[in-house]
C-alpha positions as CSV (number, residue, x, y, z in Angstrom):
1,M,0.0,-0.2,0.2
2,I,1.4,3.5,-0.8
3,L,-0.2,6.6,1.7
4,G,-1.0,9.7,0.0
5,I,-0.3,13.0,2.8
6,D,-2.0,16.1,1.8
7,A,0.0,18.8,3.4
8,S,-1.1,21.5,1.4
9,N,-2.5,23.4,4.0
10,I,-0.5,22.8,6.7
11,Q,1.9,25.8,7.6
12,A,2.8,26.3,11.4
13,G,2.1,25.0,14.8
14,G,0.3,22.2,16.8
15,G,-0.4,20.3,12.4
16,V,3.0,20.6,12.0
17,T,4.5,19.4,15.4
18,H,2.0,16.5,14.6
19,L,2.5,16.1,11.0
20,Q,6.2,15.7,12.5
21,K,6.0,13.1,14.8
22,I,3.6,11.3,12.9
23,L,6.7,10.8,10.4
24,E,9.4,10.6,12.7
25,Y,8.1,7.7,15.0
26,G,6.4,6.3,12.7
27,E,6.6,2.5,11.1
28,P,4.5,2.3,8.8
29,E,5.4,-1.1,7.1
30,K,4.1,-2.8,10.4
31,H,0.9,-1.8,8.5
32,N,1.5,-2.8,5.2
33,I,2.2,0.7,3.8
34,S,5.6,0.4,2.0
35,Q,5.6,3.8,0.5
36,V,4.4,7.9,1.8
37,K,4.3,10.7,-0.3
38,V,4.1,13.4,1.4
39,W,2.7,17.0,-1.0
40,G,3.6,20.6,0.7
41,G,5.5,23.5,1.0
42,H,9.0,24.4,2.1
43,N,7.5,24.5,4.8
44,P,6.3,21.8,6.5
45,L,8.6,19.9,4.6
46,D,12.0,21.5,5.4
47,Q,10.6,20.3,9.1
48,F,10.8,16.5,8.2
49,A,13.4,13.9,8.8
50,Q,14.7,11.7,6.2
51,R,13.1,8.1,6.1
52,S,13.6,5.0,3.3
53,W,9.6,5.1,2.3
54,L,9.1,8.8,2.7
55,D,8.5,11.0,-0.2
56,L,9.2,14.6,0.2
57,I,7.7,16.3,-2.7
58,D,8.2,19.8,-2.9
59,I,5.1,21.9,-4.7
60,S,6.3,25.9,-5.6
61,A,2.2,26.2,-5.7
62,L,2.3,25.4,-2.3
63,N,4.3,28.3,-0.9
64,K,2.3,30.8,-1.8
65,P,-0.5,32.7,0.0
66,L,-4.1,30.4,1.1
67,H,-5.8,30.7,-1.8
68,R,-3.1,29.3,-4.6
69,R,-3.1,26.1,-1.9
70,L,-6.4,25.5,-1.8
71,L,-7.1,25.7,-5.6
72,W,-3.5,23.5,-6.1
73,Q,-5.6,21.1,-3.3
74,Q,-8.8,20.9,-5.6
75,T,-7.4,20.6,-9.0
76,E,-3.9,18.7,-9.0
77,L,-3.9,16.8,-5.7
78,A,-6.8,14.0,-6.6
79,K,-4.5,13.5,-10.5
80,L,-1.5,12.6,-8.7
81,A,-2.8,11.0,-5.5
82,Q,-5.3,8.7,-8.3
83,K,-1.4,8.1,-9.6
84,D,0.6,7.5,-6.6
85,S,-1.2,6.6,-3.8
86,D,-3.9,4.0,-2.4
87,L,-5.3,6.1,0.2
88,L,-5.2,10.4,1.1
89,F,-4.6,11.6,4.5
90,V,-5.6,15.3,4.9
91,P,-4.6,16.1,8.7
92,G,-5.5,19.3,7.8
93,G,-9.9,18.3,7.9
94,L,-10.2,20.2,4.0
95,Y,-11.0,18.6,1.2
96,M,-13.2,19.1,-1.4
97,G,-11.2,16.6,-4.4
98,S,-12.4,14.0,-6.0
99,F,-9.8,11.2,-5.1
100,R,-11.2,8.4,-2.5
101,P,-10.9,6.9,-0.6
102,Y,-9.4,9.3,2.5
103,V,-9.1,10.1,5.6
104,T,-9.1,13.2,7.5
105,M,-8.9,14.6,11.4
106,F,-11.0,16.6,13.5
107,Q,-8.8,19.5,14.8
108,N,-10.6,23.3,14.5
109,M,-13.9,23.2,17.3
110,Q,-14.6,26.5,16.6
111,I,-16.1,26.0,13.5
112,F,-18.5,24.0,14.8
113,E,-19.3,25.4,17.9
114,T,-21.9,28.4,17.6
115,K,-20.9,30.5,20.5
116,E,-17.4,30.3,20.1
117,R,-17.7,31.0,16.1
118,N,-20.3,33.7,17.2
119,R,-16.9,35.8,19.3
120,E,-15.7,36.5,15.8
121,R,-17.4,39.0,13.5
122,N,-17.9,40.6,9.9
123,K,-15.3,38.8,7.6
124,E,-13.9,36.5,9.8
125,W,-17.1,34.9,11.5
126,L,-18.2,35.1,7.7
127,R,-14.8,33.0,6.6
128,L,-15.5,30.3,9.3
129,K,-19.2,29.9,8.2
130,L,-17.7,28.6,5.3
131,L,-14.9,26.5,6.8
132,Q,-17.6,24.8,8.4
133,L,-19.6,24.2,5.3
134,A,-16.5,23.3,3.3
135,Q,-15.2,20.6,7.0
136,R,-18.6,19.0,7.2
137,H,-18.4,18.3,3.0
138,T,-14.9,16.4,3.6
139,F,-15.6,14.6,6.9
140,Q,-19.2,13.3,5.5
141,K,-17.8,12.1,2.6
142,A,-14.1,11.0,4.4
143,Y,-13.3,6.7,4.4
144,G,-12.2,7.5,8.2
145,L,-12.0,10.3,10.8
146,I,-9.6,10.9,12.9
147,C,-10.8,12.7,16.5
148,L,-8.4,13.9,19.0
149,S,-10.7,13.7,22.4
150,E,-13.9,11.7,23.5
151,Y,-15.2,15.1,23.8
152,A,-14.7,16.0,20.2
153,H,-16.5,12.8,19.1
154,N,-19.3,13.3,21.3
155,Y,-19.9,16.7,20.3
156,L,-20.0,15.8,16.6
157,T,-22.2,12.4,17.4
158,Q,-24.8,15.2,19.2
159,Y,-24.7,18.1,17.2
160,Y,-23.5,16.6,13.9
161,P,-24.6,13.4,13.8
162,R,-24.8,12.6,10.3
163,L,-21.3,13.9,9.5
164,V,-19.8,10.5,11.8
165,D,-22.8,8.2,10.6
166,K,-21.6,6.5,7.8
167,T,-17.7,7.3,8.4
168,S,-15.3,5.0,10.6
169,V,-13.9,7.2,13.4
170,Q,-10.8,6.5,15.4
171,L,-10.1,7.7,18.5
172,I,-6.3,9.1,18.3
173,A,-5.0,11.8,20.8
174,H,-2.0,13.6,20.5
175,G,1.9,12.4,21.5
176,T,4.1,14.1,23.4
177,E,7.9,14.6,24.6
178,T,9.3,13.6,27.2
179,F,10.8,16.2,29.9
180,K,14.6,16.0,31.6
181,N,13.6,17.9,34.3
182,D,10.7,16.2,36.6
183,N,10.9,18.7,40.2
184,H,8.3,22.1,39.1
185,V,7.0,22.9,43.0
186,S,9.7,25.2,42.8
187,R,11.7,27.2,40.4
188,T,12.5,30.2,41.9
189,E,16.3,30.1,40.4
190,N,14.9,31.1,37.2
191,S,13.2,34.6,38.7
192,N,15.2,37.5,39.4
193,D,13.3,37.6,42.5
194,P,13.6,34.3,43.8
195,Q,10.2,34.8,45.8
196,I,8.3,35.9,42.5
197,L,6.6,32.9,41.5
198,K,6.2,32.8,37.3
199,I,3.2,31.3,35.6
200,L,3.4,29.9,32.3
201,Y,0.6,30.1,29.4
202,V,1.3,28.5,26.3
203,S,-1.4,28.8,23.0
204,T,-1.9,30.6,20.1
205,V,-3.7,33.9,20.6
206,K,-7.1,34.0,19.6
207,K,-10.7,35.8,21.2
208,Y,-11.7,32.4,22.7
209,K,-8.2,32.0,24.4
210,H,-9.0,34.7,27.1
211,Q,-5.4,35.9,27.3
212,W,-6.7,39.2,28.1
213,T,-9.0,37.9,31.2
214,L,-6.0,36.0,32.7
215,I,-4.1,39.6,32.9
216,D,-6.5,40.7,34.4
217,A,-6.3,37.9,37.1
218,V,-2.9,38.5,37.5
219,D,-3.4,42.1,38.0
220,L,-6.0,41.6,41.2
221,L,-3.4,39.0,42.7
222,R,-0.3,41.3,42.7
223,E,-2.4,44.2,44.2
224,E,-3.6,40.9,46.9
225,G,0.1,41.4,47.5
226,I,1.0,38.5,45.9
227,P,4.2,38.1,44.1
228,I,4.2,36.5,40.1
229,E,4.7,36.9,37.0
230,L,2.7,35.8,34.0
231,H,4.4,34.5,30.7
232,L,2.8,33.9,26.9
233,V,4.0,32.1,24.5
234,G,2.2,31.8,21.4
235,G,1.6,34.1,18.0
236,G,-1.7,34.5,16.9
237,D,-5.1,36.8,14.8
238,S,-4.4,40.5,14.9
239,Q,-7.1,41.6,16.6
240,A,-6.3,39.3,19.0
241,L,-3.3,40.5,20.1
242,S,-4.2,43.9,20.3
243,W,-6.5,43.2,23.1
244,V,-3.3,41.7,24.7
245,R,-1.0,44.5,24.0
246,K,-3.8,46.8,25.3
247,A,-4.7,44.8,28.6
248,T,-0.7,44.5,29.0
249,Q,-0.2,48.3,28.8
250,K,-3.4,49.1,31.0
251,K,-2.6,46.7,33.7
252,D,1.3,46.4,33.5
253,P,2.5,49.4,31.6
254,E,5.7,49.2,32.7
255,R,6.7,45.5,31.9
256,E,6.6,44.1,35.5
257,F,5.0,41.0,35.2
258,V,3.4,40.3,32.1
259,F,6.3,39.0,29.4
260,V,4.7,37.9,25.9
261,H,7.5,36.2,24.4
262,G,4.6,35.8,21.4
263,S,6.3,32.8,18.4
264,L,8.6,30.7,19.2
265,S,9.8,27.3,18.1
266,Y,8.4,23.8,19.4
267,E,12.2,23.2,20.7
268,E,12.0,26.9,22.8
269,T,8.6,26.7,23.2
270,L,9.5,23.1,24.9
271,E,12.2,25.0,27.1
272,W,9.8,27.1,28.8
273,Y,8.2,24.6,30.7
274,N,10.7,23.8,32.6
275,K,11.4,27.5,34.3
276,V,8.4,28.3,35.6
277,D,6.2,26.7,38.6
278,M,2.9,26.9,37.4
279,F,0.7,26.4,33.7
280,V,-2.4,28.1,33.3
281,F,-5.2,26.9,30.5
282,P,-7.7,29.3,30.1
283,S,-9.1,28.5,26.6
284,T,-12.9,28.0,26.1
285,C,-12.8,25.7,22.7
286,E,-10.5,23.2,21.8
287,T,-10.5,19.6,20.4
288,F,-8.0,18.4,22.8
289,G,-5.4,21.3,24.2
290,I,-1.5,19.9,23.1
291,S,0.0,22.5,25.7
292,L,-1.7,21.0,28.6
293,L,-1.1,18.0,28.0
294,E,3.4,19.5,27.6
295,A,2.5,20.7,31.0
296,M,1.2,17.6,32.5
297,T,4.5,16.1,31.0
298,A,6.8,18.5,32.5
299,G,5.6,17.2,35.9
300,L,3.7,21.4,36.4
301,P,1.4,21.9,38.9
302,I,-2.2,23.0,36.3
303,A,-4.5,25.6,37.2
304,S,-7.3,24.5,34.1
305,S,-10.7,26.2,32.4
306,N,-13.3,23.5,32.9
307,R,-14.4,23.8,28.9
308,G,-14.4,21.0,26.3
309,P,-12.2,17.9,26.6
310,M,-9.5,19.6,29.6
311,P,-11.6,18.0,32.5
312,E,-10.8,14.4,29.7
313,V,-7.4,15.3,29.8
314,L,-6.0,16.4,33.2
315,K,-8.7,15.0,35.1
316,D,-8.1,15.0,39.0
317,A,-4.5,16.3,38.5
318,G,-5.2,20.1,38.5
319,L,-8.1,22.7,39.1
320,Y,-10.6,24.4,37.2
321,F,-11.8,27.7,37.1
322,N,-14.2,29.4,34.7
323,P,-12.2,31.2,32.2
324,E,-14.6,34.0,31.5
325,S,-14.9,34.8,35.0
326,V,-11.8,37.1,35.4
327,T,-12.5,36.2,39.8
328,S,-12.9,32.5,39.2
329,I,-9.1,32.3,37.5
330,K,-7.8,35.1,40.2
331,N,-9.9,32.4,42.8
332,C,-8.2,29.5,42.1
333,L,-4.4,30.7,41.1
334,R,-4.5,31.8,44.6
335,Y,-5.7,28.6,46.2
336,M,-3.0,26.4,43.8
337,I,-0.3,29.3,45.1
338,E,-1.0,29.0,48.6
339,N,-0.7,25.5,48.9
340,R,2.1,24.8,48.0
341,D,1.9,20.8,49.2
342,L,-1.1,20.8,46.8
343,R,0.9,21.5,43.8
344,Q,3.5,18.9,44.4
345,R,0.9,16.7,44.7
346,F,-0.9,18.1,40.9
347,G,2.3,18.2,39.5
348,I,3.2,14.4,40.1
349,K,0.2,12.8,39.6
350,A,-0.8,15.1,36.0
351,K,2.8,13.4,34.5
352,Q,1.5,10.1,35.9
353,Y,-1.4,10.7,33.2
354,S,0.7,12.1,31.0
355,Q,2.8,9.1,30.2
356,T,-0.2,7.7,28.7
357,Y,0.3,9.8,25.9
358,S,3.5,9.7,23.6
359,W,3.7,10.3,19.9
360,K,5.2,6.4,19.5
361,K,2.0,5.4,20.2
362,C,0.1,8.1,18.2
363,A,2.2,7.2,14.9
364,D,1.4,3.5,15.3
365,E,-2.3,4.1,15.9
366,T,-2.3,6.6,12.8
367,F,-1.2,4.5,10.4
368,G,-2.6,1.3,11.6
369,F,-5.8,3.0,11.5
370,L,-5.0,4.2,7.8
371,S,-4.3,1.1,7.1
372,S,-7.4,-0.5,8.2
373,V,-9.5,2.5,6.1
374,S,-7.8,1.1,3.3
375,E,-8.3,-2.6,3.5
């Protein structure tokens, strides 16, 4: 069997990491897949390691803007797949072409959750609505669909049953890297002031990620005399980034306790988990929450949103809050800060739970499912 992978809509972030890791850790030969062909642009192909069974095909049109990439996908991909593969894998979740069979993934919850989609206005709302229609078509015509969590699968089953009633659905969670340092109870050696506790939030900056609400909560804790720093890692939407800048300027004009680090490489991002004392995750919309799992793997005590799949992933290894309430976030963080032993127990338990996830397992389950669909 020859597997084709469409990387036309994968340019950065978690999508690149996911595909990079399953190609790095995968052993497709074990699942009767003799060759894997990936069609993509310079990014992400430059980030994929060479393997004997892997053929990386750089398509010049996929180095162009989005509309050019979509045009190529709809007009050229089917021809290449028909010629060179038995099954097409579309991890980006969007495919309107004619090739069959194909398998896709459910990775964008915002376009399906009405409340989260309605946070956007005008052109962005319309873009998300059109994307939802396209993904509904993609899911319905797929021979297989990969969901990252039970929450994501149940959401489609409850609200969009026609999309999955005739499609083979497989739950395959993301993996995570191991961390060298296991002691995250106190990292005061990383701060200029050894008494300051450092809090980390790793996420893209979007309206449903609520970085500005977190900034307000941290500011209130500072006013109560609790010495903490907030470190934000991740790039994002221009409007949401402007909200972060405004919130930072209003609450911390001297840049004393809010530090916005922007978009970092995957390796640089992983390093940040070893520089802080706690992790916080105030998102209201996820299919999985990869940075939440990374924080668990690092053994960090975690305060998390009570929405979506977060309780499914974190279980009882953290405390939960209402991510749209400044008071709820503040009270949750304060309770954890004031209970050092609790933080230690949470960190240990979170790391234990994270050991059920790995990129090796993710890769093995993915290639196994793709092979079964083809058969």
